[in-house]
N, C-alpha and C positions, 0 to 999 in steps of 0.2 A: 717425571717430565716433566716440564714447560715446553708454548712451542714459541716455534721464536718466529721471525715477523716477516712477511711474507705481502709486499705491499707494492704492484707500479702502479706508477702516473710518465704516464707520453705522453702525445701531443705530437700531430700529424695532422695529414692529411690520405683523405679517404679512397687508396687505389680503385674502386669501382665499388656500384651500387652494391650495396646493402645483402649475402640472398636469405631468404630464412622458408625454416624448413618449422616440420609440428613432429614432436614424439609422439607417441603412441599414447599416450595422456592424454595431449596435448596443448600442451607448452608449445610457445613458441621458439627459435634455438636462430637469430642470427652473428652468419659469422660473418664479422667487419677486416681487412687487409687494410692498414697505416700505415703509409713511409712518416718513416722520422727525419727531419732533414740533420745532419749536420755542415758547420760550416771551421771549418780550418785553416791554416795558412799555414804552408810546405814550399818552406825555399823560394821565400818574400812574395808567392801569392796566395789565393784568398782558394778554397780548395771545399767541392761538397758532393757529401758525398746519406745516402741516403740507405736504412732498414726496414726492410718493411718488414712490419711485424703482428701475426692475426690472433685475433680476440674476438673470447665465444661473447657472447649475454644474454639473456632468459629472458622468459616474461612478455612482462610491457614492459620494456623501454625493446628487447627485443621487435616489433612488435613500430611504437616511433622510432626509430631506427633507419626499419625499413622502412617506413611513414614519409618521414620533414630528407632522411638524408640522401646527396648524390657524390659520388663519383669532383673527387678536389676541394672538396671541404674542409673544414678543419672543427678538429675535434681530440676531448684532452679526456684517454680513459681512463682510472681509480680502478682498483680494481685486481686481481694476484697471481702469480705465474702458475701454471702447473701443468708438466711434463708425460707425456705419453709415452710409453713402448711396451711396444710388438714388434714379433719374430711375425713376416712372411712369409706363405707356403713354400720358396729355397728357404727357407730355413737363416737367413737375412735378419738386421735386427737396424730397427729403425727407431730413428723419437725424432718427436715434433714437440714443443715450447711454447707456448700460447699465451697469454691474456685469462681471463676470462675475470668482464666487466663487469664490477657491481653499482659503476657509474659510468655518463655520457654526458660531455657537456663540446655542446654545441655553438661551436666559437662564433660563426659564423653561419652568413644563412647564402642562399643561392640569389641569383643575380632575378633572377621574376619572383620570390617571398620579398626582399631589401625595401619594398617598393609597399605594403601592403602593410605593416606595421612598424612602432621606435621598437620593438624588442628584440634588441642582436641577438644575443643568447636565451638556451635552453638547457635547466640539469632534468636530466632522471634517472630518479634511485632506483631500485630494488630491489625486498635480498634472495640471495640465486638459489637454486632450491636444491641446496646440497648441502 
């Protein structure tokens, strides 16, 4: 059996400040919610629709994201899709689809940082710990 390709690349803006937590072993985990905006034409008028995607980032990349990213900042996430399925105490089946990020590109900088450096973007990459 061969592995099928599982690659996701999204680009959008942070909906809120990244949330960080730690595993019992001390590894950092950050949760990002990204709004990906799609513009299309319908009945002669341009329409806009946002899709909100949850991303999980691990270790040093997670720490950098929570240290430097702010709400509204443009980012590009590269990773893989992961589906969690569970049954709650009422017997209802739930499903959640998220992106496990391997790479986070900071595509713009908050205004307060733009004057401090000429570097307009940064890239953080680290192996996913599983």
